[in-house]
N, C-alpha and C positions, 0 to 999 in steps of 0.2 A: 680379759679377754670376752667376749660374745661369742658364743660357740654356734657354729655354722648349721643350719637346720637342715636335717636331713628327712626325705620323704619316707624312708624307714625305719617305722616306728621303732623296733627293736633296736637296731644300732643307734638311733637318737639318744636312747636311752643311756647307751653306755658311752657315747660321746664325751660326755664331760671327764668320767673316768681316763678314758683312752688319750685325749688332751692333755691333761695332766701327767702323765707318765712320758709321752710324746716333749712336752715343752721340758721336763727334767732331761731327758737325752738332750736335747739342742741346749740346754744350758751349760755343757761341758765345752762348745761353742763360741760361747757369747764371752765377753772380754767383763763383763759384770759377772756376779754371783748371785744366783736364782736362791730363794726360799719363801718358805711359808706360802707353798703352792697350794692353794686350796679351793672351793667351789663354798661361793658366797650367792643370796640372793641380794636385789641392789632394786627398790622399785617393784615388785613382787617378781623379778626377770633374774633367772641364774647364770651367773657369769663363773668362769675361772679368775681367781687373783691372784698375784705372786707381786712379791717386793723381790728389788734387785739392788745389792750393794752400791751401784753408783748408776747416774744415767746414762740408760741406753744409746751409744753412738749411732751414726749410720748403719755401720755395718752390723751392728747388734739387730738393730730391727730389719734389715732386708732380709736376716737369716728368719727371724720370727715370723717375718711377712709370709712363710712356707707353711706355716703348722697347715697340717693337713684340715682343720676344722674350725683353723680361725674364721671367724667371721668380720670382727670388728674389734678394734684394739684401741683402749681408752687408758689416759693417766686419772687416777684417782687422788682426786687432794680437794681438800673443804668440803667434802659430802660431793662435789659435783663432777663428772664425768667428760674428760677434755677428749677427743680425738686424739688418735694418734695418726699419721699418713702411714700407709703399710703399703710396701712395693713387690708385690708378689712375681716370681719369675715365670707366669705363664706367657707362653711363646704364641698360644692361638686360642681362640673362642672356646667359654667351656665344653658347649656342645660337642666337642672334639669326644669328649669324656659320657657324655649323659643321653645321647644320639641313642645309641646300641640297648637297646629293653628285649632282654631273652633271659630264661629261666635259668640259674645256680651263676648269673653273672655276679660277680664280687663288687661288692659297695665299691665306688670311685674312690669316695674319701677313705674307707680303710687303704686302698690300694696305694692312695697318695700317702698315710702315714708308713706302711709298709716301706716304701720306695724310701721315703725322708727318714727314720731309720736305720735302714740300711748305709744309705749316702754317710750318717753321722759318723758310722763305724768304721769311715775311710780315711786316708790322712788329710783329704782336702775338698771335704765336703761339696760346697755348692762353690767352684771355683769358676773362673769364665772362661778354663779350657774345657772342650766339652767333652764327657766323659763315656762310656760306653757301659750299654745296659745289656744284658741277659734276661730274657725268661723263658725257660727252655720246659716250661709248660703253656705256655701264652695263652690258650683257648684261644678266644675270640676279641684276647688284642688289649683290653682294658690295660695294662701294667707298661704296653708298647704305647699307647697312648698318652697313658700319663710321663712317660719317658722325654714323647715328643714335648710338650707342654714346656720341659723343664730343658728344650733344647739338648736333649742326650741323643748319640747314635744308639738305635735300638735294633736288637735279634730279638726273632723267637724262635720256638720250636712246638710242631704238636702236631700228633698222630691222627688226631681227628679229621678227615678232611673235610668234612660239613663245616666243621669251623674257619678250617684254612679257606675255603671257596666265602663264607660269609666274612669275613675280615676283608680277603682281599675286595668283596665288591664293596662294603664299605666304605673303604680307605680310599679308594680309587675316587669312588663319587663323591667323599668329601673332600678330598685337594682339590676337582673339578670345580665341584660348588662355591668352594671357599677362593676360587681363583691363585690358587697356590702354586706358584712355577714349581716344575719336578718331571721326571722323565718314571717311567712304570714299566718293570719288563718282569713277562711270566714264564717260566720254562721246566723244565726237568733237573733234577737235583741225582747229580751222578759222583760216586767216586770207587775209580780203579776200575770203569766201563759197568759199575753195579749201579742200577737202580736203585738209590734210597727214599725217593717222593718227589717233591713237586717244591720248586721254591718261588718267590715274589723279591723284586730287590727294588726299590724305591730311593730315588736321590733327589732333595727336596731344600727348598731354601722360603724363608718368610715374606720375602720381598727380589724385586727382579735384580737389583742392584746387587744383594749379596750373592746371588744364584750367579750372574756373568763374572762375579769374583771369585766364583768357585766356592765360597762361604757356605758349605751344604752340610746337610745332614743327612744319612743312609738309615733304613727303616727295612730291615729283611726279616722275611719271615718264611720258617724252611718247614713245609710237611711232613716232619719225618719223625722216627720215636728220639723221644728223648736220650738213651742209651745210644748214641749216634755222636751226640753235641761232640765229641772230644775227635770225630774224624773230619767232621763238616765246618770246624771251626777251630783255629791256633792257638796253640797252646798259650797261656799267661798274658790271653787277649783281650779281658771284660774290667773293669774297673769295678764294676757290681752283678750281681745275679740275684737277680729278686722272683718269686713264682709264689704262688698261693697253689698249696699242693690239693690232690683231690680230696673230699671230707667222705666219700663213701666208702662205702667196702674196696671196690674193684678198678682200676682206672687203667685205662688202654696203654700197654708197651707190651709189642711185640716177640721181644727177645727174651729165648731162655725159657720163660713161664708159662707156653702157650700165648690164647689171645691177649690175656687179662695178668693183672698181677694184684695184690694188696698194697695200698699207701705206704705201708710199713717194709714190707719188699722193695718196692719201688724206689722208698727214699734210699735205703739203705744199697740197692746198686747204684742211685745214679747221681750221689753225693760225689762219690770220689770222682766220677766222670768229669762232674759240673765242673769240682775244684781244678782240673786242670786246665781250664781256661778261662781259671781264675786267675788276675795277675795279684803279684806278690803286693801285699797293704789294701788291697780290693777285700772286698765286704760280702757273704751271702746272707739274705735272710729269707727264709722261709715261713709262710703261714701253714697251718695245718690243724684240723679236726682232733681235739685231745683226746676224746673218746672213743678213736680208731689207733691212738699211738699217744703213748704216755712221755712226756718231755726229756723225761731221763734218758729213754731209749735214744732218742734225735737226737738230743746233744752228746750221746753218747756215738753215735753214726759223726758226727762234725767233727769231735775228735778225733776218733781213728782216721778220719780223714787227713787228720794234718792244721785243723783248723783251730783258732781262739775264740771260743764260745763270750759273748758277753753275758753275764750273768752277775745278780745281785741289785737291788734298789728296784730303780723304773722298766730296766730292762727285762724284768719278770713280771712286770704290773700291765701286760696287753690283753689279756684273758679276757675274752665277754663271749656271752650266749647269743650264736646266729639264730637258731630255733630250739625246739625242744631236743633234739638229736644232735646238735654242731654246735660245740664248745670250742671257740676258732683261738688259737694264741700264736705268738710269732715268736722266733727264736734268730738273733743275727750272731755272726761269726766271722771272724778278720782271718784271713792267708797271711802268714807270718812273711815279711820282710826277706826275711835270711834264714 
């Protein structure tokens, strides 16, 4: 595999190791068994090489086509690289993920990786049946956009009004410019006559025929506190919950702790709330800055919420440096079916 070139120099340095771990996680969903996953240099260019116990079938290749940092796939034999056709699930142009530029944006390749490994922890990761994804700290919507790329229904919450307004302006403009058939409505978010914030509801289809046939996807953004997640959303209604937790010392959540709370306190309070809207058999994936919250503490929070944490092997090989103050890692946990 040729690794996708990243404009972010620090992430590019971490990409091969992240791809190796992601590939090992994907291996559980393949008919063939993978082994000898390693970095190699061929003709002065770096690749990730692996061996499969049997030829990769159509379904195997379709799954591998969605690896976050996969740029090209080759079969290696007789010292020759033979291109292998890949068929990624991308439903839209890549600019849906790359147009937005702002300070603090999560790298879109890492966002895809986080979505991928969380989906892999569910019973049926990349089925044709559309899944429902929630990002309860969605910011300006990178995770929501990746969900759209995969044809998922997407819902996000964020307390920051500026992020809500920026995403609303972006996604409405993008849909119009791409001539995607859709409806968009904005309004107040209320529960029991109490105003909780604002909401954006979009329903769309990638072609007119699908829209007429009712084969649509829904995109919803609530400008509301993440601790209201189980108030505004139905219990057991999401297949995956994916979020990039705040990296700094504090982040906005207006309940119980004044105007702000630390990432440690935020996740301790929010994970049980998020778990209530996760379907049995669904999975929760969180990335966070380990310098403000040790892994073992977050794992304990997930366990107390009744989730089964994926541990060992590649599941614990995703830590990587973002900058001098941020060492990012991810953890995935599944909700038991009974």
